[in-house]
C-alpha positions as CSV (number, residue, x, y, z in Angstrom):
1,M,19.4,-27.0,94.3
2,K,22.7,-25.8,92.7
3,N,22.3,-23.0,90.2
4,I,23.9,-23.2,86.7
5,H,25.8,-20.0,86.9
6,V,27.4,-18.1,83.9
7,L,29.7,-15.2,84.4
8,A,29.7,-12.9,81.3
9,I,32.3,-10.2,80.8
10,P,32.3,-7.8,77.8
11,Y,34.9,-5.4,76.5
12,P,33.8,-1.9,77.8
13,A,32.4,-0.5,74.6
14,Q,28.7,0.0,73.6
15,G,28.9,-2.4,70.6
16,H,30.3,-5.1,72.9
17,V,28.1,-4.7,76.0
18,I,24.8,-4.7,74.1
19,P,25.2,-8.0,72.2
20,L,26.6,-9.9,75.2
21,M,23.7,-8.6,77.3
22,E,21.3,-10.0,74.6
23,A,23.1,-13.3,74.8
24,S,22.8,-13.2,78.5
25,R,19.1,-12.6,78.2
26,C,18.8,-15.7,76.1
27,F,20.7,-17.7,78.8
28,T,18.4,-16.5,81.6
29,N,15.3,-17.4,79.4
30,S,16.7,-20.9,79.4
31,G,17.0,-21.0,83.2
32,L,20.7,-20.1,83.6
33,M,21.8,-17.6,86.2
34,V,24.1,-14.8,84.8
35,T,26.4,-12.5,86.6
36,F,27.2,-9.7,84.1
37,V,30.5,-8.0,84.8
38,N,31.1,-4.5,83.5
39,T,33.9,-2.1,84.5
40,E,32.8,0.3,87.2
41,F,32.8,3.2,84.8
42,I,30.5,1.4,82.3
43,H,28.3,-0.1,85.0
44,K,27.5,3.4,86.3
45,R,26.6,4.5,82.7
46,V,24.4,1.5,82.1
47,M,22.6,1.9,85.4
48,S,22.1,5.7,84.9
49,A,20.6,5.1,81.5
50,G,17.8,3.2,83.2
51,S,17.1,0.4,80.8
52,E,15.8,-2.9,82.3
53,M,16.2,-6.5,81.3
54,D,13.0,-8.4,80.4
55,C,14.2,-11.5,82.3
56,P,13.7,-12.9,85.8
57,R,15.5,-10.6,88.3
58,D,16.7,-13.5,90.4
59,L,18.6,-14.9,87.3
60,M,20.5,-11.7,86.3
61,R,23.0,-9.9,88.5
62,M,24.8,-6.7,87.3
63,V,28.2,-6.2,89.0
64,S,31.4,-4.3,88.4
65,I,35.1,-4.3,88.8
66,P,37.6,-1.4,88.4
67,D,39.3,-0.9,85.0
68,G,42.5,0.5,86.7
69,M,42.0,4.1,85.4
70,E,41.4,7.2,87.4
71,P,37.9,8.7,87.3
72,C,39.2,11.7,85.4
73,D,41.1,9.7,82.8
74,D,40.1,9.7,79.1
75,R,38.6,6.4,78.4
76,S,38.4,7.2,74.7
77,D,42.2,6.6,74.7
78,I,41.6,3.0,73.7
79,G,45.3,2.1,73.9
80,K,45.7,3.3,77.5
81,L,42.4,1.9,78.6
82,T,43.1,-1.6,77.1
83,K,46.6,-1.8,78.6
84,T,45.5,-0.6,82.0
85,M,42.5,-3.0,82.1
86,F,44.6,-6.0,81.1
87,Q,47.1,-5.3,83.9
88,L,44.6,-4.9,86.8
89,M,41.3,-6.7,85.9
90,P,42.6,-10.3,86.1
91,T,43.2,-9.9,89.8
92,K,39.9,-8.1,90.4
93,L,38.0,-10.8,88.4
94,E,39.6,-13.5,90.4
95,E,38.6,-11.8,93.7
96,L,35.0,-11.4,92.4
97,I,34.8,-15.1,91.5
98,N,36.2,-16.2,94.8
99,D,33.7,-14.1,96.6
100,I,30.8,-15.6,94.5
101,N,32.1,-19.1,94.9
102,K,31.8,-18.9,98.7
103,D,28.2,-19.9,98.2
104,D,28.2,-23.5,97.1
105,E,24.8,-23.1,95.4
106,D,26.0,-20.2,93.2
107,K,29.5,-21.3,92.1
108,I,30.4,-20.1,88.6
109,T,29.8,-22.9,86.1
110,C,31.2,-21.2,83.0
111,I,32.8,-17.9,81.9
112,V,31.6,-16.3,78.7
113,A,34.3,-13.7,77.9
114,D,34.3,-11.2,75.1
115,Y,36.8,-12.1,72.3
116,Y,38.5,-8.8,73.0
117,M,39.1,-9.7,76.7
118,G,41.5,-12.6,76.0
119,W,43.2,-12.3,79.4
120,V,40.2,-14.0,81.0
121,V,41.6,-17.3,79.7
122,R,44.3,-17.2,82.3
123,V,41.9,-16.6,85.1
124,A,39.7,-19.4,83.9
125,R,42.6,-21.8,83.7
126,K,43.9,-20.8,87.2
127,M,40.5,-21.3,88.7
128,G,39.5,-24.5,86.8
129,I,36.4,-22.9,85.2
130,R,35.1,-23.7,81.7
131,L,35.6,-20.9,79.2
132,A,33.6,-19.8,76.1
133,S,34.5,-16.9,73.9
134,F,31.9,-14.5,72.6
135,C,32.5,-12.7,69.4
136,P,30.5,-9.4,69.2
137,S,31.9,-8.6,65.8
138,S,31.8,-10.5,62.5
139,A,33.1,-14.1,62.2
140,A,35.5,-12.7,59.6
141,V,37.2,-10.6,62.4
142,S,37.5,-13.8,64.5
143,A,38.9,-15.6,61.5
144,V,41.6,-12.9,61.1
145,I,42.6,-13.1,64.7
146,M,42.8,-16.9,64.6
147,S,44.9,-16.6,61.4
148,V,47.5,-14.2,62.9
149,Q,50.3,-16.7,62.9
150,K,49.7,-17.6,59.3
151,L,49.5,-13.9,58.3
152,M,53.0,-13.5,59.9
153,D,54.3,-16.7,58.2
154,D,53.1,-15.4,54.9
155,E,54.6,-12.0,55.6
156,V,51.3,-10.2,55.3
157,I,52.1,-8.6,58.7
158,N,55.2,-8.5,60.8
159,C,55.5,-9.7,64.4
160,N,54.1,-6.4,65.6
161,G,51.0,-6.7,63.4
162,V,52.2,-4.0,61.0
163,P,51.0,-4.7,57.4
164,M,54.0,-5.6,55.1
165,Q,52.1,-5.8,51.8
166,D,50.1,-3.1,50.0
167,K,47.6,-5.6,48.4
168,M,44.4,-7.2,49.2
169,I,44.4,-10.8,50.6
170,Q,42.0,-13.6,51.2
171,L,42.0,-15.9,54.2
172,S,40.4,-18.5,52.0
173,N,38.9,-18.7,48.5
174,S,35.4,-18.6,49.9
175,M,36.0,-15.3,51.9
176,P,36.0,-11.7,50.6
177,F,39.2,-9.9,49.9
178,M,40.6,-7.9,52.9
179,D,43.0,-4.9,53.1
180,P,45.6,-5.6,55.7
181,R,45.8,-1.9,56.4
182,N,42.2,-2.2,57.7
183,F,42.8,-5.1,60.1
184,I,41.2,-4.3,63.4
185,W,44.5,-3.6,65.1
186,A,46.0,-1.6,62.2
187,C,43.5,1.3,62.0
188,V,42.5,2.1,65.6
189,G,44.8,5.0,66.2
190,D,48.4,5.9,66.1
191,S,51.2,3.3,65.9
192,T,51.5,3.0,69.7
193,T,47.7,2.4,70.1
194,N,47.7,-0.1,67.2
195,K,50.6,-2.0,68.8
196,I,48.8,-2.2,72.2
197,I,45.6,-3.5,70.5
198,F,47.7,-6.1,68.6
199,D,49.5,-7.3,71.8
200,Y,46.7,-7.2,74.3
201,V,43.6,-7.8,72.2
202,V,44.6,-9.8,69.2
203,L,47.3,-12.1,70.6
204,D,45.5,-12.7,73.8
205,G,42.2,-13.2,71.8
206,K,43.9,-15.9,69.7
207,E,45.1,-17.7,72.8
208,A,41.6,-17.5,74.4
209,A,39.9,-18.7,71.2
210,E,42.2,-21.7,71.0
211,A,41.6,-22.5,74.7
212,A,37.8,-21.9,74.7
213,D,35.5,-24.9,74.5
214,H,33.1,-22.9,72.3
215,I,33.2,-19.6,70.4
216,I,29.7,-18.1,70.0
217,C,29.3,-15.4,67.4
218,N,26.7,-12.7,66.8
219,S,26.3,-13.6,63.2
220,T,24.7,-16.1,60.9
221,M,25.7,-18.8,58.5
222,E,23.8,-17.0,55.8
223,L,25.9,-13.8,56.1
224,E,29.4,-15.4,56.4
225,P,29.5,-18.9,55.1
226,G,33.2,-18.6,54.2
227,A,34.4,-17.6,57.6
228,F,32.4,-20.4,59.3
229,A,33.6,-22.9,56.9
230,L,37.2,-21.9,57.6
231,F,36.8,-22.1,61.3
232,P,34.0,-24.6,62.2
233,K,34.6,-23.9,65.9
234,L,32.8,-20.6,65.5
235,L,29.1,-21.1,66.3
236,P,26.8,-18.4,64.8
237,I,23.9,-17.6,67.2
238,G,22.8,-14.3,65.8
239,P,21.5,-11.8,65.0
240,L,21.0,-11.7,68.8
241,L,18.8,-8.6,68.7
242,A,16.5,-10.3,66.2
243,T,15.6,-12.8,69.0
244,N,14.3,-9.9,71.1
245,R,12.3,-7.8,68.7
246,S,9.3,-7.5,71.1
247,A,11.5,-5.7,73.7
248,R,13.7,-2.7,73.8
249,Q,17.5,-3.0,73.8
250,V,19.2,-2.7,77.1
251,A,22.7,-1.7,78.3
252,H,22.8,1.6,76.5
253,F,25.4,4.2,77.7
254,W,23.0,7.1,77.1
255,N,19.3,7.7,77.8
256,E,17.3,7.0,74.7
257,D,15.1,9.9,73.3
258,S,11.9,8.2,72.4
259,T,10.3,11.4,71.2
260,C,11.7,10.6,67.8
261,L,9.2,7.7,67.4
262,A,6.3,10.1,67.5
263,W,8.1,12.3,65.0
264,L,8.7,9.2,62.7
265,D,4.9,8.5,62.9
266,Q,4.3,11.8,61.1
267,Q,6.6,11.0,58.2
268,P,5.7,9.2,54.9
269,V,6.5,5.6,54.5
270,C,10.1,4.9,53.4
271,S,11.0,8.6,53.4
272,V,13.4,9.2,56.3
273,I,17.2,9.1,56.3
274,Y,18.3,7.7,59.7
275,L,21.9,8.6,60.8
276,A,23.7,7.1,63.7
277,F,27.5,6.7,64.0
278,G,27.9,4.6,67.2
279,S,29.7,5.4,70.4
280,F,33.2,6.3,69.1
281,T,33.0,8.2,65.8
282,V,34.1,11.8,66.0
283,F,33.7,14.5,63.3
284,D,35.5,17.8,63.2
285,Q,33.5,21.0,62.9
286,R,34.0,21.2,59.1
287,Q,32.8,17.7,58.5
288,F,29.9,18.2,60.8
289,E,28.8,21.2,58.8
290,E,29.1,19.4,55.5
291,L,27.0,16.6,56.8
292,A,24.3,19.0,58.1
293,L,24.2,20.9,54.7
294,G,24.2,17.6,52.7
295,L,21.2,16.4,54.6
296,E,19.5,19.7,54.0
297,D,20.2,19.5,50.3
298,T,18.6,16.1,50.0
299,K,15.2,17.7,50.7
300,R,14.2,14.5,52.6
301,P,13.2,14.2,56.3
302,F,16.1,12.9,58.5
303,L,16.6,11.6,62.0
304,W,20.1,12.3,63.2
305,V,21.7,11.0,66.3
306,V,24.2,13.6,67.5
307,R,25.9,11.9,70.4
308,P,26.7,13.7,73.6
309,G,30.3,14.7,74.0
310,T,31.0,13.8,70.3
311,S,33.4,16.7,69.9
312,G,35.2,16.5,73.2
313,S,34.8,19.6,75.4
314,M,33.3,21.7,72.6
315,D,29.8,21.3,71.2
316,Y,29.1,21.2,67.5
317,V,27.9,24.4,65.9
318,Y,25.2,24.1,63.2
319,P,25.4,26.3,60.1
320,T,23.9,29.8,60.5
321,G,20.1,29.7,60.3
322,Y,20.2,25.9,59.9
323,M,17.7,25.0,62.6
324,D,15.2,27.5,61.3
325,R,15.5,26.3,57.7
326,I,15.0,22.6,58.5
327,G,12.2,23.2,61.0
328,T,10.4,19.9,61.6
329,H,11.9,18.5,58.4
330,G,14.7,17.1,60.5
331,K,15.0,15.9,64.0
332,M,18.2,15.6,66.1
333,V,18.4,13.4,69.2
334,S,21.3,12.6,71.5
335,W,20.6,8.8,71.4
336,A,17.8,6.8,69.8
337,P,16.0,3.6,70.5
338,Q,17.7,2.2,67.4
339,Q,15.9,-1.2,67.3
340,E,12.5,0.6,67.2
341,V,13.7,3.2,64.7
342,L,15.0,0.8,62.2
343,N,11.8,-1.2,62.5
344,H,9.7,1.9,61.7
345,P,8.0,2.0,58.3
346,S,9.0,5.6,57.6
347,V,12.7,4.8,57.6
348,A,14.1,4.5,54.1
349,C,17.9,4.0,54.8
350,F,20.5,3.9,57.5
351,M,23.6,6.2,57.3
352,S,26.0,4.3,59.5
353,H,29.6,3.9,60.7
354,C,29.0,0.1,60.0
355,G,29.8,-1.1,63.5
356,W,28.8,-4.8,63.6
357,N,25.9,-4.2,66.1
358,S,24.4,-1.6,63.8
359,T,25.1,-3.7,60.8
360,M,23.1,-6.6,62.3
361,E,20.3,-4.3,63.2
362,G,20.0,-2.8,59.8
363,V,20.2,-6.2,58.1
364,S,17.6,-7.7,60.5
365,N,15.2,-4.9,59.5
366,G,15.8,-5.0,55.7
367,I,17.2,-1.4,55.6
368,P,19.6,-0.3,52.9
369,F,22.9,1.3,54.1
370,L,24.9,4.5,53.4
371,C,28.3,3.3,54.7
372,W,30.7,5.7,56.5
373,P,33.2,3.6,58.4
374,Y,35.3,5.2,61.1
375,F,37.8,2.6,62.3
376,A,38.6,-1.0,63.2
377,D,36.3,-3.7,61.7
378,Q,33.9,-1.1,60.2
379,F,35.9,-1.0,56.9
380,F,35.5,-4.7,56.4
381,N,31.8,-4.6,57.4
382,K,31.4,-2.0,54.6
383,T,32.9,-4.6,52.2
384,Y,30.2,-7.1,53.2
385,I,27.4,-4.5,52.8
386,C,28.5,-2.9,49.5
387,D,30.4,-5.7,47.7
388,I,29.1,-9.1,49.0
389,W,25.5,-8.6,50.2
390,K,25.0,-5.6,47.9
391,T,22.6,-3.9,50.4
392,G,24.2,-0.4,50.4
393,V,26.6,2.1,48.9
394,G,29.7,3.8,50.4
395,L,30.4,7.5,51.0
396,K,33.7,8.7,49.6
397,K,36.0,11.4,51.0
398,D,37.5,14.0,48.7
399,D,41.2,14.9,48.5
400,T,41.0,16.8,51.8
401,G,39.5,13.9,53.7
402,I,36.0,15.3,53.7
403,V,32.7,13.7,52.7
404,T,31.2,16.7,51.0
405,R,27.6,17.8,50.9
406,E,27.4,17.0,47.2
407,E,28.6,13.5,47.8
408,I,26.0,13.0,50.5
409,K,23.2,14.3,48.4
410,S,24.3,12.2,45.4
411,K,24.7,8.9,47.3
412,V,21.3,9.3,49.0
413,E,19.7,9.7,45.6
414,Q,21.7,6.8,44.2
415,L,20.7,4.5,47.0
416,L,17.0,5.4,47.2
417,D,16.5,5.2,43.5
418,N,18.0,1.7,43.4
419,D,15.3,-0.9,43.6
420,I,17.8,-3.8,43.3
421,I,19.6,-2.7,46.6
422,K,16.2,-2.4,48.3
423,E,15.2,-5.9,47.2
424,N,18.6,-7.3,48.2
425,A,18.1,-5.8,51.7
426,L,14.6,-7.4,52.1
427,N,15.8,-10.8,50.8
428,L,18.8,-10.7,53.2
429,Q,16.4,-9.8,56.1
430,E,14.2,-12.8,55.3
431,K,17.3,-15.1,55.4
432,V,18.8,-13.9,58.7
433,M,15.4,-13.7,60.5
434,D,14.8,-17.3,59.4
435,C,18.1,-18.3,61.2
436,V,16.8,-17.4,64.6
437,R,13.5,-19.2,64.3
438,A,13.0,-22.3,66.4
439,G,14.9,-25.3,64.9
440,N,17.0,-23.3,62.5
441,S,20.7,-22.7,62.4
442,S,21.4,-19.9,64.9
443,N,18.6,-21.1,67.2
444,K,20.0,-24.6,67.2
445,N,23.5,-23.4,67.9
446,L,22.4,-21.3,70.8
447,N,20.5,-24.2,72.3
448,K,23.6,-26.4,71.7
449,F,25.7,-24.0,73.6
450,I,23.2,-23.7,76.5
451,D,22.9,-27.5,76.6
452,W,26.7,-27.7,76.9
453,V,26.7,-25.3,79.9
454,K,24.0,-27.4,81.6
455,E,25.8,-30.7,80.8
456,E,29.1,-29.5,82.3
457,N,27.2,-28.4,85.4
458,E,25.6,-31.9,85.7
459,H,29.0,-33.5,85.2
460,A,30.4,-31.4,88.0
461,R,27.5,-32.2,90.3
462,V,27.9,-36.0,89.7
463,N,31.6,-35.8,90.3
464,E,31.1,-33.8,93.5
465,T,28.5,-36.4,94.7
466,S,30.8,-39.3,93.9
467,K,33.7,-37.6,95.7
468,L,31.6,-37.1,98.9
469,M,30.4,-40.7,98.8
470,N,34.0,-42.0,98.6
471,E,35.2,-40.0,101.5
């Protein structure tokens, strides 16, 4: 019997790989076969981290293709990585698909490509394979990308994506205000990097979105009604991690330190500040010290994820005598099992970079946020959290660009003394968790998408049978 075979390909970043992997787990649970394609560099990291999928092994294949960069190249140079990938990977993906399709029983039925890998549309067209786009970020980000031409026509941005207006804009009356200077391509790096992201990610992403049969999004109608009303083609199927609360996340780039769970067990209920800033955020030494001292000044227990390699070739240095002073009051880990941490009763709040994956996890667990965005869509996600959902507060930098220890202490106290924010967070949790329950909006959209994949496979089988009979 011919398998219904989906090829899934994420952008090579932690916040993209994890949600598409969760979507793939949902596909395999419905009987679809998935070939998950990472870059060779990311594939090695995921495999070395040792996490395993809780799905039938015969339905999930993990494979890789080269990203075009040398082993010693700096993959934190997002502009160089993106440009190089988009030049080499189309050919390598086509070779991979041709190799898979040699087996008539395992031919690729559908490609599900990350929204940020828009070049895949040309491979899909050339090979006659159905295409769906996957949006790992908010529907609002998708809406911005799909509105690029209108933004140029309205002179909000120029043809290179550079903001032309110093004022907030709305894509529709039902959507929040946005700062064009914080569009995903406008605040990634220097002007050269921003231009590369605009040309390769945004413009190609718009083309792919227009060509895709479906766009599935890791969000919910409850969180972003305006964006989904503006572009009905977007199908919310999230929060994806909320569909998998009984199992641990997979596809992490670092080994999770589960010793923090035993430490959390020893802390009072709703007492711990949890800090994690994703896979890209970098602090300089001065900011690192201010953060450390600010946490100390709160007099509250804290669990702090200090990512490996965060400061390049040089490790952070804690303030003199710091480790002795905090003792067991604080715990630092290199990477945490975040799903389990945020679901732990001792966690009181989440100090976060506001990446969409982390935002969805915090929302799904009813946790208030301390928002510290770093780049790209994280600034708009903060707008959602602080201004629209009202489930958190933002940390402000001083005139020198530093979030001071005084600011950290003040905002922690402000957040944890605010019962309205806590109540808002719990109410929002109830709404989004309801979306993934059987028969409700996100669950229905996911099943609708899976049914479409199966129907297309059935159509192909009937057409192939008819063709053979007529020969």
